[in-house]
N, C-alpha and C positions, 0 to 999 in steps of 0.2 A: 505494500499501500505505500511505504515511505516514496520508494521511487516512486510512485505518479506525481508525489505533493513540490518534491523537490531536483531542482535542476540540475543533471551534472554537468561537473566536467567545467570546463571555458563557464558556459550559462551564469555560476557560478559567479565572474567578476564583472557579466556583462551586466547579470539581470537584477539589482542588488533589491531590488523593490519587489521581485516576484520570491525571492527569496523571501523575504519579511512578507508576504503574503500565507507562503505554504508553512512555515515553521507558526505564523499566528491559529488558520485553520487544522494544525496537529496540536498545540499547547490551551488553545481555549479552552477542548472539553474537558483537557484534564487538569484546569482551573476550576474550569463549572463543577469539576468531578471532587477534589478535593475538596471546594467550598460546599459542597451541596452534604458533604460525609462532615464534613465538621459540624454544619448546620443540626444535626443528627441530636451535636449532644449541647449546641445551646440551645435548642428546643427544652430541652429538658429543662435547663437553668432559667429561661427565661418561663416556663410553664409553673415551673416548681417555686418559682418568687414569693406568689404569692399565701409562700404555707409560709413564708419569714426566712430567716440569715441561718435556721438550723437544715431547715432542708434544701435551701441551696450549697450550705459545706457539706452535709452528704451525699445530695446528689454531685458535686463538685469531687470529694472524696471517692467516688466511686468510678469516674469516671479517671479520674487521674492511676489509679490502679486497673484496669482494663487496658490504657497504656502504656501501665507499665508489663502487662503480661504479653501485649502483640510486641514490643517488640523483637522476639525468633521468629516469628511469624511477619513480620518488615524484614526480619531478616533474608529469611526466603523468596518471599514477594521480588524485593528487587535484584534476587542472586536469579529468577527466574526470567523477571524482564529482562537483563543483560547478558543472556545465554542464546534466549530465545530470540532479541533486537542481533544478536552477533550474527546467528543462524539465519535469522532471515533474510540480513543486508543483505547473505552471500547465497543468498540461492539456495542452501538449504532447510526446504518449507518439512519435508516428513521427517527432520530428524529435527526441529523445531518445534513440531506440536508431539513426537515423544519426547520430547522435553517437558512441554506441561503437563501430560499427565505425568512423570515421575517425579513433577511438583504440588501436582494435586496428592494426589495421595501422599506426600510426605507431609501437605500441609495436614489431613483429615487423622493421619495419624499423631500428629502432634497438640492435634484439639484435642484430642481424647483426653492425655495426658493433663494439659494447664485445665482443662475443665471440671475434672474432679479436683485438681487442687485447689483452683479456683473456689468452687462449690465450699468445701470444709473446710479452709482456713482464712477465705477475704474477709469477714469479719471480726475477723482477733485483727488482723491489718490496720484495722479503719481505729482501733483502741491504742496500737502498741502506736499509730500516729500520734498518739496527744489527741483524738477528736472528745466533747464532751459526749458523758452516757445519752444525752435526748438525741445526735447527732449520732452515734453510735447504733441504736437502737432502728434508726432509721435508714441509714447503710447497710446497715446488715442486711434489709430486705430483696435494697437495688439489685448487691453484690450477688448474692445467692443467685437470682434471679437474670441476670445478666450471663453471670458463667457458668449455669445447666444449659444454655441455648444458646455459648460459644461458637458452633459447630456456624450458624449463619454466618453471626461478624465473620471470622475469621475464612469463609465460605466466600466471600462480596472481595475480601481482601483479595487473596492468589486469585482467584479468575479475571479481578482485571488489571493485573499486575499481569497475567498471563495475553490478557488483551491489547494492555502497552508495550510488552514485544515485540506483535507481528503489527503494531504501526494502527493498530483500530483504534481509536479515545470516542470513537460519538456514543457506541454504546453502553461502555461500563457510563460515563456519562449517565446517559439513559438508565438505567439501574436502579444511579443512587439518586435520583431525582425519585423517583418511584416511591424510593424508603425514606423518604424527606414528606413526598402527601401525603402517603399510608400512614407515615407516625405522626405529624399533625391532625390528623382525622379522626388518630384512636388514641392520643395519647392523654387533650384535652376531656374530654368525658369519662376517662380514667380515673384519670390525677381527681377530678375535681365532683364525680359525681353524676354525669351529667348524661340525658338521654333514656333515666332511668338506671344508670347502673350506679352500685355501689362509691363514694368515696375512698381511693386506697392508698391518696399521697405519693406519695415516693415511687410505694413500688409499682403503680400503673404506668409510670415513666417507665420501669425494663419493661414491663407486662408490652406495650408500647415497642420499645425499640425490637425485641424480639419476634416481635409478627412481624412488624415489616421489613426486618432485616432479614426475615426467614421469606419471603415473598418475590423479595428483591433479588435474595440469593438464586432463589427457582430460575427466576428472569434471563441470571449471566449463565446458569448455566442451560437452559436450551439453547440458547444464541449461539453460545461455546460450542454446540455442538453442531452443530444446524453451521456456522463459519468457517467447520473443520478447525478450530483452536485444538481444540480436544476433539480424540480420538478413543474407539477400544482398539491400545494397543496395550502392549507389553513395560511395565518401569524398565528404563535403563539404570543399574547404577555408575557407569559412568558420566552421564548427563546428569547423574546426582551430585555425584563431585563434583563435577562443573558451577553447579551452583553456583554448592554450600561453598567453594574453593569463592565465589566473587562475594555466596551471602550471610559466613558466618561475621566476618569483621561488621558486616554493617547491625547483625545479631543484639551484635557487641557494642556497636557505639550508641544503637534505641536504649541496651541496659545501663549504659555508662548515663548517658541521657535522661531515662526515667529515675530510675534511681536519683539521680542525684537533685532531679527536683523532688522526691516524693523529701532528702534532708531538707532543702529548699523552700517546699512548702512548709516543714516541722518549725520554718522560723518563724514565717507565718502564722501560723496558728496562735503562738507562742502569745502572740499583738491579741487576742481573745476572736470570736468567731465571727464578728463584724466584718475586721481586717481582711479575717479570710475570706468570708464571701464576700465583700471589694477586690477580693483579687482575684476569687474565680470570675464574679461579674468581667473583669475585667480582661483576662485574658478569651475567653470566651466572645468580647465583641474587638479584641485585636489580634483572633485570628481571622477576621474579614478579610486583614490580609495575610496573614501567618499563610494563612493555604494555601491563596492564588499561589503565594512566594512558591513553598513546598510542590502544587503543582507543572510551575515553573522546571524545576526542581528535577521531579521526575520526566517531563517532555528533553532535558536538556540531556538526559540517562538513552534515553530510548534513541534518537536525533544522533547524541554520541554516539551507543552501541551499534546503529545499522549503517552507519556513513563505514565508520570503520571496520563493522564486515564485508563493506564494500569496496575496502578500502580506499573510499572519498573520502581524504584528508581533509582538503580542501574546505569540499560540504562540511568535515565538524564544527572547524573554525565557526563559520561562516552560521550554523545554525547555533553555535553558544553563540556567537554571539544577538543574534536578533533573540531568541529565552530571555539573555540579560538584560537589552532594551527594554521589553515588555513587563519583568518583574520592576522593573527602577523606578518605571511609568505607573502598574498600580498598585507597589507603595507606598512610593513617595507620594499618590495621589490619597491615597491612607491615612502619613501622618498631619500631610492640611488638615483631612478631618479630623482625630484624634485629638492636635492643637485648639481647629477653632469651636466644635461644638462638646465635649467628654460628659458635661455634665446632663444632657439631652438625650447623648447616648446610654448613658449608666443611667437615667430614671426608668427605661423604657423596659427594663429589669426589672426595678427595684422603688417601692415609695421609700423603702427606711433616708432618713435627711446624714444621716453617718456612714450608709452603705456610700449613697450616693458622693458624698464631699470626697472619700477616701478613694472611691473609683476611679473619680475624675483624676486625683490628682497622679493615680496611676498609669491613666493613659497618655495622659500629657509626656507619660515618662519616656510609655513607648513606642511613642512618635518619634522620638528620637532615633530608637534601633531599627526603624523600617529598612534605613539603606545597608547598612552593613547585614542586615539579614537577608534582604533579598541577592546581593551580593552571593554571600553562604549557601544562599539556597544553587544560585545557579553553577556557581564554583563547582558547589560539591557532589551535581549531580554530574555535571562531566564527569567531574573523574571518577563518578560509580561508572558511568557509561564503558570510558578508559581500563577499566577493571580495575582501578586502584581505592578500590575500599578501606587495603587495611592504616592507609594514611588518613580518609576522612575521621576511620572509628579515635586515631591515636592524636587531630588534634581535639574531635569531640570531647572525650574523655580527659585531655588536660585544663582544656578549656572550665570547660562540669565543675570539676572537681581543684583542679588548681588553681581555679579563677572562682565562676562563682560563689559555687557552697563554699568555699577559704574564707573569701571574701562576706560574706556575707554571717558567717559564726564568726567574726572579728568586727566587725560591725553591731552584732547584733546579739551577741557575748559575751565578747568582751571588752568593746567598746559602750556596749551597752546604748548607742544611735537609735535616734528613731528609726518606726517601719519604711518612712522616705529611703533611708538608706541604704535597707536590705533591695529593695523594688531595685532601685537605682544599681546596683551591683551588676546585675545582667545587660545592663549596657555594656562596661568594661568587657566581658563572655562575647559579647556577638562581635564589636570592633575587632579583636582581637584573634577568632575563627575568619572575621573576611578576609583579615592581610595572612593569616594561614596560608587558606584556600586558595587566594589565587594568588600567590609565591606560587605556588605549587603546580598549579593550572601554567602558568603561563611556562614555569621551566621542564614542563612536561611533553619529550619526543612523543607526537601519537602516530607513529611510523612503527610495524613491525609489534604492533601490540597487539596478543592471541591470547584466550580465554585458557 
């Protein structure tokens, strides 16, 4: 598919506008898919906001634990996307299909293990994170339900990754959009007891996620077989080895990121439930720019992988450049919005004046992180597409723990400064990451890359 989208050889030099248009057509569905996927969590925070700060904190903790669990699946998905992209770019479509089957079956096996662990011990994790008894009680039901039916979440993830590797981004976008529409239609009556249903509160939000993602996963599975991205083929150990060689550093990268985020959240919770509620709402709003940037990173990885598989090195650089421009425009625009109307944005989620006040400060701070975030996402995506996932892991681990967590501990526990200082340290984290990823990309020789 990508070969039809992007010009080859000399056309890269002569038709930059055409390249930009082609990259936009590929990356826009990825951007929207990432945004829609995050909107499931945003919708839960929004709809539980009327239940009070404890409900917001409980939902946020449940989502944080889910993100931590998904680290290994993100590694598998990235590995699948990159390997399939290289095989597709090289014209080896049968082998790409077998790699997709191998990744899909591996995902099913890992899901069983994580689902059992999360169901049994997820509620205890909320207590260990320092949540109050009221927050723990609400978080327990949410966590148990989303882990019992983790299959649908991981299924949507791996099927989308398989299609991205093939250059197909529109169908995953349709699947995630379907999940969002169904989720909103189901969640509201379940949370607040509308249409004759009993009010289930936070538990209702979890049930809505399960039902909507089940339908979305089934839709993507049918489309994967219909378009022959999957087939009734035997998995191959050698292909799994190639997928995992690319994916395991991504899994470790996400472990470093999410475990560090857990510790970082612990510093926020120490400032009280109101502070954590403001933090969670701020993150939900900020993800409106964060997820498009992450989507551009996925698009950059796909473009890089398919271009290198086809040995079109000039096209690989051109695709990266256009993805970077789009990410900077989108996230730069969101930065201006966060600076201009933070109070209005936070008040969409809650009427609590103190949560609104603190959340507005958070949004103004994250506005200054949007440019380094855009740089980091696209540089890291292009490096992953070139198979350089171990370097991305090292940078993520060192900046998350050596910059964000360490500085947060110093300013909160040692210096005992205000919450705003704790929020401010992640700015340093993202500026350092952007510099490290950019340095590596511009020194990277793309010729001879193989997986």
